[in-house]
C-alpha positions, -999 to +999 in steps of 0.1 A: +352+526-011+387+537-026+391+572-031+415+582-053+433+618-043+458+632-060+467+661-031+461+648+009+483+627+026+519+625+035+533+594+026+533+570+056+566+578+076+590+551+090+573+540+125+594+518+148+581+485+152+571+461+180+557+431+190+528+429+167+490+433+191+467+405+195+444+407+163+408+401+162+397+364+149+377+367+118+342+360+132+313+355+105+287+380+103+254+372+103+225+395+089+194+398+091+171+383+063+145+406+047+128+379+030+127+359+065+114+390+082+082+402+061+076+442+073+037+441+085+027+473+071-005+489+072-020+495+038+003+522+009-029+544+005-037+550+042-003+561+047-003+583+014-031+592+009-028+575-028-006+567-047-008+597-074+011+617-043+046+637-058+077+619-051+091+646-024+057+654-006+055+645+031+025+614+040+005+615+069+012+609+099-006+572+100+010+543+114+037+533+092+043+495+109+016+476+134+018+479+172+049+468+187+076+478+159+095+502+172+126+508+149+134+492+112+166+476+104+197+479+075+198+447+062+228+458+042+247+489+045+227+518+024+234+551+008+202+578+018+184+597+003+173+637+000+138+624-009+120+595-019+141+589-053+167+570-063+187+597-082+180+622-054+211+637-039+229+610-012+228+626+027+249+599+039+255+561+045+238+541+069+258+507+076+246+475+080+223+460+113+218+498+120+180+504+137+161+538+133+133+550+138+109+551+112+087+583+103+073+587+075+064+564+040+061+575+001+047+550-024+066+527-045+086+541-077+113+562-081+137+529-083+120+509-053+099+486-060+079+488-020+076+513-004+100+543+004+104+555+042+117+581+054+140+573+089+149+595+120+162+624+120+164+623+083+170+601+053+149+581+027+155+544+018+138+519-003+116+496+023+133+465+007+169+469+022+142+474+057+132+447+084+109+458+109+122+454+145+106+456+179+138+470+196+146+504+201+168+524+177+201+523+176+213+542+211+233+580+202+266+582+209+270+611+234+307+624+233+323+655+239+353+673+233+362+670+267+360+627+265+390+611+269+381+574+258+408+557+235+387+528+228+381+536+190+420+547+186+430+510+207+417+484+186+429+491+155+459+476+143+479+492+111+517+485+094+540+503+070+543+480+041+585+476+032+605+463+005+604+457-029+579+445-049+561+431-015+530+404-031+498+409-017+475+379-023+438+381-032+430+351-009+445+324+014+449+294-014+469+321-039+490+323-012+498+287-002+503+288-043+526+324-045+502+328-074+476+357-085+494+388-063+490+426-067+524+436-064+527+466-036+539+505-045+552+532-033+544+539+003+520+517+018+502+511+048+475+491+056+451+478+086+450+443+100+418+423+105+430+390+116+464+370+117+466+338+100+494+310+092+499+295+062+526+273+057+544+285+090+543+321+074+523+343+097+507+365+070+483+400+080+447+399+068+435+435+058+404+450+059+406+448+022+410+411+021+444+407+013+469+387+023+507+401+033+537+387+046+540+401+084+576+398+077+573+428+052+553+446+079+568+471+102+535+478+129+526+517+137+526+534+167+495+557+164+503+593+184+489+595+215+490+632+211+458+653+220+448+689+216+433+711+247+400+716+252+387+751+263+363+764+287+356+803+301+380+797+326+404+789+300+428+822+280+445+825+248+471+830+235+488+793+248+511+776+230+525+740+235+571+740+231+580+732+202+621+737+199+629+761+167+649+730+142+647+706+168+605+698+176+619+666+199+642+689+221+636+705+254+631+744+250+651+764+273+640+790+299+654+822+307+658+851+332+652+879+307+639+883+269+669+880+255+695+851+242+719+866+264+697+857+290+708+833+318+694+799+312+671+790+346+653+759+334+639+740+300+607+724+294+596+691+275+584+695+238+548+704+235+545+712+271+513+735+272+519+770+290+501+802+288+518+834+274+518+860+302+528+891+278+554+896+253+589+918+254+588+950+241+600+934+204+579+902+200+604+876+200+603+862+238+574+856+257+572+853+296+559+821+312+566+828+348+576+861+371+611+855+357+609+827+331+612+842+290+610+817+260+619+824+225+585+831+204+605+808+177+600+777+203+566+779+205+537+767+184+511+795+197+474+803+193+460+831+192+417+841+193+403+855+156+379+869+145+352+846+127+344+852+089+319+867+082+284+862+081+291+832+110+261+822+127+264+833+168+267+798+181+283+780+146+309+753+147+337+760+129+375+756+118+402+779+121+439+768+107+471+789+114+496+776+083+524+792+100+518+783+137+503+749+126+478+752+146+438+743+149+413+763+171+376+753+172+350+776+175+314+782+184+306+814+173+333+835+182+341+813+218+375+784+211+363+757+222+396+731+216+431+737+201+456+718+187+485+709+167+482+702+128+507+689+102+494+706+070+506+705+034+553+704+032+570+719+005+555+715-029+523+702-016+513+730+003+475+734+019+458+763+002+444+792+019+407+793+017+374+788+040+356+764+024+323+737+043+326+707+051+316+687+021+315+647+033+327+630+068+337+598+062+342+572+096+365+557+071+385+565+036+411+543+016+433+576+000+451+564-028+474+589-051+472+590-088+505+610-099+539+614-083+550+601-046+530+570-052+511+563-018+481+542-006+471+547+026+444+521+040+414+528+061+421+567+071+398+578+102+375+604+110+380+620+074+362+651+067+368+668+034+361+704+032+374+719-004+377+686-033+406+666-023+417+688+006+403+676+042+410+672+077+416+637+083+435+614+108+472+608+106+484+578+125+518+570+108+537+602+121+533+617+153+554+652+138+523+678+145+535+714+153+556+708+112+543+703+080+541+670+069+509+663+045+505+661+007+483+690+016+455+676+036+453+691+072+465+661+098+454+654+130+464+632+155+442+599+159+423+614+194+422+648+181+404+636+142+377+617+168+372+644+187+363+667+160+350+645+135+320+639+162+319+677+176+321+690+137+289+697+113+271+681+095+263+660+125+268+619+120+235+601+137+241+565+147+250+539+129+263+568+097+293+554+081+293+589+059+273+617+059+271+649+033+266+689+037+249+710+014+235+743+014+209+729+029+224+708+058+255+727+058+288+715+070+314+732+091+335+762+082+371+756+075+393+791+071+425+781+064+444+814+068+485+823+067+502+855+078+506+861+040+469+857+035+449+864+068+412+873+048+414+841+022+384+836-003+352+816+004+348+785-018+329+761-025+290+759-016+307+787+014+309+808-013+272+798-018+258+807+009+280+836+016+270+855-015+231+845-004+234+854+027+248+890+015+222+896-004+196+888+017+212+913+044+211+941+017+172+935+006 
């Protein structure tokens, strides 16, 4: 799936190359055959109470399959529908080979020649893509904001393509013949699926299936930065050291809240500190009994009140454009804080309050207009306001400064944790999930000193207006 976005990501920053990691070999993938495994079905009439039942009506709770069938396995990656109809709203995408528990059935029709099967926890699929299985459903993965498992990040190998008119060949035969190449323009990054040798030259096979000469690719080392999981013992405000004008440099500690104070120490970049108090003029903060740091040398995470109408335990994001800080909340309780990179210069991220509209495990992002770029397989992407999204930025480590083309860039570890935490939930095996008024996504508030109370947008506005109307009745 290719998403054409006008305002979403920073152009791939150059990254130091290093010895390429070992890449996975291409392994043929064998799918279960729906023809070879004919489902054992209960009679349709017994399941539905007759074929005249309208689409979307809940069938009777009779057995869907014979004894011993514990799940249905998807023989192909499938779009799941809100109701048993091919024209119903999409609620997600489930990957091939995922097993799910069948919940209900609806009769053939509305774009399905067999039956419609509803799976747990939600979603309808035509039975033509399902294979009954005696195995248990694909188990959920237990995660928390304190999860420090980097397995999802370590297996990916990315690279930035450099040079002029670099060819990307559609097949190995084309590479051998030097023909049928697509010429790459603009800033391009790719993800490697495997490597092959063609006539003595090493090529990356990208996840798009193209072959690119490895000599034209600089391997990217994604950032290892991650934010902080917060609990009752953690107090806000807290901050990261971030030297003004020199974010990779050390931050000076002085013995008094003044530039004239003696330097009594230094802190490394992105050191996490707890703020004890502020100076009378607000330009310095105290981090120890005798230590003061200029506020301009910090990125500060401060507690903020939730948007109007936010539920007591509702998950939502607060993004401070001035501080380049994101805090995740459950109601009024902050649960995670981190540094981000929002839009730079003439690509500034607009203030607003929206809701996550879609979550994609991976998205390809390509510009349509100026600042041409193509970025392959951006993991853990959450769109919240048209083309604006919170997503991984594996191509830079500048978190704490504006770097993007309008989206909210997250370090890979942060993006994965927050993707799994945020609403709507992502059931096992789902590669995409869509939020709407019935299954709303997390609120995303983007604010600044100039726009402290931004307006509601999209279906977040619809829900807010509905709640206001209900409260007034």
